[in-house]
One Martini backbone bead per residue (centre of mass of N, CA, C, O) as a GRO file, in nm:
protein
  262
    1UNK     BB    1   0.098   0.035   0.019
    2UNK     BB    2   0.007   0.377  -0.033
    3UNK     BB    3   0.072   0.626   0.215
    4UNK     BB    4  -0.081   0.929   0.339
    5UNK     BB    5   0.017   1.166   0.593
    6UNK     BB    6  -0.107   1.442   0.780
    7UNK     BB    7   0.051   1.727   0.936
    8UNK     BB    8   0.065   1.957   1.229
    9UNK     BB    9   0.193   2.237   1.370
   10UNK     BB   10   0.150   2.277   1.724
   11UNK     BB   11   0.075   2.354   2.015
   12UNK     BB   12   0.114   2.215   2.297
   13UNK     BB   13  -0.072   2.042   2.483
   14UNK     BB   14  -0.161   2.239   2.778
   15UNK     BB   15  -0.090   2.510   2.704
   16UNK     BB   16  -0.058   2.842   2.732
   17UNK     BB   17  -0.260   3.066   2.544
   18UNK     BB   18  -0.161   3.339   2.352
   19UNK     BB   19  -0.241   3.659   2.223
   20UNK     BB   20  -0.203   3.888   2.019
   21UNK     BB   21  -0.273   4.224   2.008
   22UNK     BB   22  -0.439   4.185   1.719
   23UNK     BB   23  -0.599   3.901   1.731
   24UNK     BB   24  -0.453   3.690   1.494
   25UNK     BB   25  -0.249   3.533   1.687
   26UNK     BB   26  -0.038   3.306   1.819
   27UNK     BB   27   0.175   3.326   2.092
   28UNK     BB   28   0.482   3.117   2.040
   29UNK     BB   29   0.757   3.194   2.178
   30UNK     BB   30   0.704   2.996   2.461
   31UNK     BB   31   0.636   2.738   2.291
   32UNK     BB   32   0.566   2.430   2.238
   33UNK     BB   33   0.573   2.161   1.989
   34UNK     BB   34   0.344   1.960   1.785
   35UNK     BB   35   0.138   1.715   1.703
   36UNK     BB   36  -0.158   1.650   1.650
   37UNK     BB   37  -0.322   1.402   1.805
   38UNK     BB   38  -0.477   1.286   1.562
   39UNK     BB   39  -0.221   1.281   1.373
   40UNK     BB   40  -0.052   1.095   1.546
   41UNK     BB   41  -0.251   0.858   1.495
   42UNK     BB   42  -0.214   0.863   1.185
   43UNK     BB   43   0.079   0.775   1.185
   44UNK     BB   44   0.035   0.506   1.332
   45UNK     BB   45  -0.164   0.388   1.126
   46UNK     BB   46   0.032   0.383   0.887
   47UNK     BB   47   0.246   0.199   1.016
   48UNK     BB   48   0.059  -0.043   1.075
   49UNK     BB   49  -0.030  -0.099   0.782
   50UNK     BB   50   0.256  -0.157   0.674
   51UNK     BB   51   0.323  -0.387   0.871
   52UNK     BB   52   0.073  -0.568   0.773
   53UNK     BB   53   0.078  -0.506   0.427
   54UNK     BB   54   0.274  -0.316   0.328
   55UNK     BB   55   0.492  -0.075   0.198
   56UNK     BB   56   0.439   0.289   0.219
   57UNK     BB   57   0.503   0.595   0.408
   58UNK     BB   58   0.391   0.937   0.401
   59UNK     BB   59   0.480   1.265   0.510
   60UNK     BB   60   0.287   1.577   0.541
   61UNK     BB   61   0.363   1.934   0.543
   62UNK     BB   62   0.249   2.271   0.622
   63UNK     BB   63   0.507   2.528   0.641
   64UNK     BB   64   0.759   2.610   0.801
   65UNK     BB   65   1.076   2.505   0.872
   66UNK     BB   66   0.988   2.396   1.164
   67UNK     BB   67   0.814   2.144   1.054
   68UNK     BB   68   1.048   1.938   1.035
   69UNK     BB   69   1.030   1.825   1.318
   70UNK     BB   70   0.761   1.661   1.277
   71UNK     BB   71   0.858   1.489   1.042
   72UNK     BB   72   1.094   1.345   1.197
   73UNK     BB   73   0.919   1.211   1.406
   74UNK     BB   74   0.765   1.032   1.205
   75UNK     BB   75   1.017   0.881   1.102
   76UNK     BB   76   1.107   0.766   1.390
   77UNK     BB   77   0.826   0.563   1.381
   78UNK     BB   78   0.820   0.460   1.038
   79UNK     BB   79   0.835   0.658   0.825
   80UNK     BB   80   0.973   0.690   0.505
   81UNK     BB   81   0.861   0.979   0.410
   82UNK     BB   82   0.919   1.342   0.351
   83UNK     BB   83   0.706   1.645   0.323
   84UNK     BB   84   0.735   1.994   0.227
   85UNK     BB   85   0.520   2.281   0.233
   86UNK     BB   86   0.621   2.587   0.194
   87UNK     BB   87   0.591   2.874   0.409
   88UNK     BB   88   0.560   3.171   0.609
   89UNK     BB   89   0.367   3.063   0.869
   90UNK     BB   90   0.107   3.174   0.817
   91UNK     BB   91  -0.209   3.157   0.841
   92UNK     BB   92  -0.459   2.957   0.680
   93UNK     BB   93  -0.722   2.894   0.520
   94UNK     BB   94  -0.891   2.611   0.440
   95UNK     BB   95  -0.902   2.660   0.131
   96UNK     BB   96  -0.602   2.723   0.089
   97UNK     BB   97  -0.486   2.471   0.215
   98UNK     BB   98  -0.627   2.260   0.037
   99UNK     BB   99  -0.532   2.364  -0.242
  100UNK     BB  100  -0.230   2.334  -0.187
  101UNK     BB  101  -0.232   2.026  -0.117
  102UNK     BB  102  -0.345   1.924  -0.381
  103UNK     BB  103  -0.109   2.011  -0.556
  104UNK     BB  104   0.104   1.841  -0.405
  105UNK     BB  105  -0.027   1.561  -0.439
  106UNK     BB  106  -0.038   1.559  -0.748
  107UNK     BB  107   0.271   1.575  -0.781
  108UNK     BB  108   0.340   1.312  -0.632
  109UNK     BB  109   0.157   1.123  -0.811
  110UNK     BB  110   0.291   1.189  -1.086
  111UNK     BB  111   0.569   1.056  -0.997
  112UNK     BB  112   0.458   0.772  -0.809
  113UNK     BB  113   0.164   0.762  -0.778
  114UNK     BB  114  -0.098   0.671  -0.611
  115UNK     BB  115  -0.265   0.695  -0.323
  116UNK     BB  116  -0.455   0.468  -0.150
  117UNK     BB  117  -0.411   0.641   0.127
  118UNK     BB  118  -0.551   0.917   0.317
  119UNK     BB  119  -0.447   1.069   0.626
  120UNK     BB  120  -0.629   1.234   0.873
  121UNK     BB  121  -0.722   1.438   1.099
  122UNK     BB  122  -1.014   1.522   1.228
  123UNK     BB  123  -0.856   1.769   1.371
  124UNK     BB  124  -0.712   2.041   1.470
  125UNK     BB  125  -0.578   2.177   1.770
  126UNK     BB  126  -0.616   2.486   1.696
  127UNK     BB  127  -0.873   2.537   1.487
  128UNK     BB  128  -1.097   2.317   1.429
  129UNK     BB  129  -1.252   2.300   1.122
  130UNK     BB  130  -1.315   2.022   0.959
  131UNK     BB  131  -1.210   2.073   0.630
  132UNK     BB  132  -0.951   1.984   0.476
  133UNK     BB  133  -0.997   1.683   0.418
  134UNK     BB  134  -1.268   1.715   0.265
  135UNK     BB  135  -1.166   1.906   0.043
  136UNK     BB  136  -0.953   1.717  -0.073
  137UNK     BB  137  -1.132   1.476  -0.142
  138UNK     BB  138  -1.319   1.632  -0.334
  139UNK     BB  139  -1.094   1.728  -0.535
  140UNK     BB  140  -0.999   1.414  -0.588
  141UNK     BB  141  -1.251   1.213  -0.587
  142UNK     BB  142  -1.282   1.090  -0.285
  143UNK     BB  143  -1.355   0.911  -0.034
  144UNK     BB  144  -1.498   1.018   0.298
  145UNK     BB  145  -1.424   0.966   0.655
  146UNK     BB  146  -1.489   1.056   0.972
  147UNK     BB  147  -1.413   0.939   1.294
  148UNK     BB  148  -1.195   0.717   1.303
  149UNK     BB  149  -1.130   0.377   1.491
  150UNK     BB  150  -1.077   0.188   1.223
  151UNK     BB  151  -0.840  -0.021   1.020
  152UNK     BB  152  -0.887  -0.236   0.723
  153UNK     BB  153  -0.852  -0.514   0.528
  154UNK     BB  154  -0.976  -0.737   0.350
  155UNK     BB  155  -0.981  -1.058   0.323
  156UNK     BB  156  -0.761  -1.137   0.047
  157UNK     BB  157  -0.646  -0.874  -0.024
  158UNK     BB  158  -0.437  -0.694  -0.234
  159UNK     BB  159  -0.229  -0.442  -0.131
  160UNK     BB  160  -0.050  -0.380  -0.394
  161UNK     BB  161  -0.281  -0.293  -0.602
  162UNK     BB  162  -0.488  -0.058  -0.493
  163UNK     BB  163  -0.741  -0.229  -0.470
  164UNK     BB  164  -1.063  -0.203  -0.354
  165UNK     BB  165  -1.086  -0.196   0.005
  166UNK     BB  166  -1.164  -0.019   0.306
  167UNK     BB  167  -1.207  -0.058   0.651
  168UNK     BB  168  -1.421   0.160   0.846
  169UNK     BB  169  -1.449   0.278   1.186
  170UNK     BB  170  -1.725   0.432   1.368
  171UNK     BB  171  -1.809   0.580   1.655
  172UNK     BB  172  -2.105   0.525   1.847
  173UNK     BB  173  -2.342   0.498   2.083
  174UNK     BB  174  -2.420   0.186   1.973
  175UNK     BB  175  -2.107   0.167   1.848
  176UNK     BB  176  -2.057   0.085   1.504
  177UNK     BB  177  -1.958   0.206   1.200
  178UNK     BB  178  -1.937   0.055   0.869
  179UNK     BB  179  -1.694   0.101   0.607
  180UNK     BB  180  -1.660   0.073   0.243
  181UNK     BB  181  -1.383   0.194   0.072
  182UNK     BB  182  -1.282   0.283  -0.221
  183UNK     BB  183  -1.000   0.265  -0.396
  184UNK     BB  184  -0.908   0.549  -0.341
  185UNK     BB  185  -0.877   0.707  -0.009
  186UNK     BB  186  -1.023   0.883   0.277
  187UNK     BB  187  -0.932   0.970   0.624
  188UNK     BB  188  -1.047   1.052   0.961
  189UNK     BB  189  -0.883   1.040   1.261
  190UNK     BB  190  -0.901   0.948   1.600
  191UNK     BB  191  -0.840   0.969   1.904
  192UNK     BB  192  -0.794   0.612   1.997
  193UNK     BB  193  -0.719   0.416   1.762
  194UNK     BB  194  -0.444   0.447   1.920
  195UNK     BB  195  -0.099   0.408   2.045
  196UNK     BB  196   0.148   0.595   2.022
  197UNK     BB  197   0.469   0.574   1.965
  198UNK     BB  198   0.792   0.590   2.056
  199UNK     BB  199   1.085   0.697   1.990
  200UNK     BB  200   1.377   0.574   1.906
  201UNK     BB  201   1.707   0.603   1.883
  202UNK     BB  202   1.725   0.481   1.600
  203UNK     BB  203   1.499   0.659   1.477
  204UNK     BB  204   1.627   0.937   1.532
  205UNK     BB  205   1.886   0.890   1.369
  206UNK     BB  206   1.742   0.829   1.098
  207UNK     BB  207   1.585   1.104   1.075
  208UNK     BB  208   1.845   1.285   1.036
  209UNK     BB  209   1.909   1.136   0.742
  210UNK     BB  210   1.666   1.208   0.610
  211UNK     BB  211   1.498   1.308   0.332
  212UNK     BB  212   1.382   1.623   0.225
  213UNK     BB  213   1.091   1.709   0.059
  214UNK     BB  214   1.010   1.973  -0.168
  215UNK     BB  215   0.690   2.141  -0.233
  216UNK     BB  216   0.571   2.372  -0.453
  217UNK     BB  217   0.280   2.547  -0.328
  218UNK     BB  218  -0.025   2.735  -0.417
  219UNK     BB  219  -0.289   2.966  -0.305
  220UNK     BB  220  -0.561   3.136  -0.282
  221UNK     BB  221  -0.761   3.279  -0.097
  222UNK     BB  222  -1.050   3.239   0.036
  223UNK     BB  223  -1.379   3.323   0.164
  224UNK     BB  224  -1.244   3.322   0.434
  225UNK     BB  225  -1.238   3.526   0.742
  226UNK     BB  226  -1.058   3.649   0.995
  227UNK     BB  227  -1.125   3.841   1.271
  228UNK     BB  228  -1.068   3.690   1.563
  229UNK     BB  229  -0.910   3.614   1.859
  230UNK     BB  230  -1.023   3.432   2.163
  231UNK     BB  231  -1.003   3.396   2.488
  232UNK     BB  232  -1.106   3.209   2.719
  233UNK     BB  233  -1.226   3.186   3.012
  234UNK     BB  234  -1.102   3.140   3.313
  235UNK     BB  235  -1.073   2.882   3.542
  236UNK     BB  236  -1.149   2.903   3.888
  237UNK     BB  237  -1.012   2.748   4.166
  238UNK     BB  238  -1.113   2.664   4.500
  239UNK     BB  239  -0.948   2.628   4.812
  240UNK     BB  240  -1.049   2.450   5.109
  241UNK     BB  241  -0.959   2.452   5.444
  242UNK     BB  242  -1.086   2.259   5.707
  243UNK     BB  243  -0.810   2.181   5.851
  244UNK     BB  244  -0.616   2.051   6.136
  245UNK     BB  245  -0.635   1.760   6.218
  246UNK     BB  246  -0.878   1.687   6.450
  247UNK     BB  247  -1.030   1.965   6.388
  248UNK     BB  248  -1.139   1.860   6.091
  249UNK     BB  249  -1.357   1.639   6.139
  250UNK     BB  250  -1.631   1.790   6.149
  251UNK     BB  251  -1.605   1.915   5.860
  252UNK     BB  252  -1.593   1.644   5.711
  253UNK     BB  253  -1.865   1.534   5.801
  254UNK     BB  254  -2.036   1.762   5.683
  255UNK     BB  255  -1.945   1.716   5.388
  256UNK     BB  256  -2.043   1.420   5.360
  257UNK     BB  257  -2.339   1.488   5.413
  258UNK     BB  258  -2.370   1.689   5.175
  259UNK     BB  259  -2.289   1.455   4.958
  260UNK     BB  260  -2.429   1.172   5.071
  261UNK     BB  261  -2.233   0.959   5.214
  262UNK     BB  262  -2.387   0.979   5.519
   0.00000   0.00000   0.00000
């Protein structure tokens, strides 16, 4: 199988996010960066599929030169090739992002043949627009299902042919929905589809030597315009000390009674 998985460099989850004074960008001067959690699971899904069925997996990212860090992390856990679509690093709207990536994917496929499966994260951890993967799939004319929690090929299907179907499972309240998508196809995977592996020392050393392919692609801004970014109100938690030593016992009993434990 030939698999392409897309990743995005985002502020590390759990970090305090500050907004620039003009309310247009995330102030990331003092932030660590990582791959979006859904896309991290997409990388692991691509590696697992190649391990199970053979073939190769490519990772692609669009961004500034610093995005090379996330590409090399993906290579360190088993991805074969990495591709960067260089930009000035400024945020792009979903339409512009998708159109740029479509151009890059078409160029890669023209050189080496079609990707049998393109894996996206369900949504990015920073903007969460849920649009880029679907827009790319629509432009390429390929079936697409989001929210995927399981991927496998039908038993007896030849993985090397690039033909047939892939079985995709999406979790719902009553269990799972099961889709058979004709190849080539696209899927958006959710965090929890797998447990991403940690890079080994051998993998990290290999990733430093891996060749980075650069694909120049661009597109005009789409019809969507960002007005401003706004930080959500901070939640403040208050800690009440009930007492110290034996003197706290009556207060604890009162609290347990209030909670209905006693």
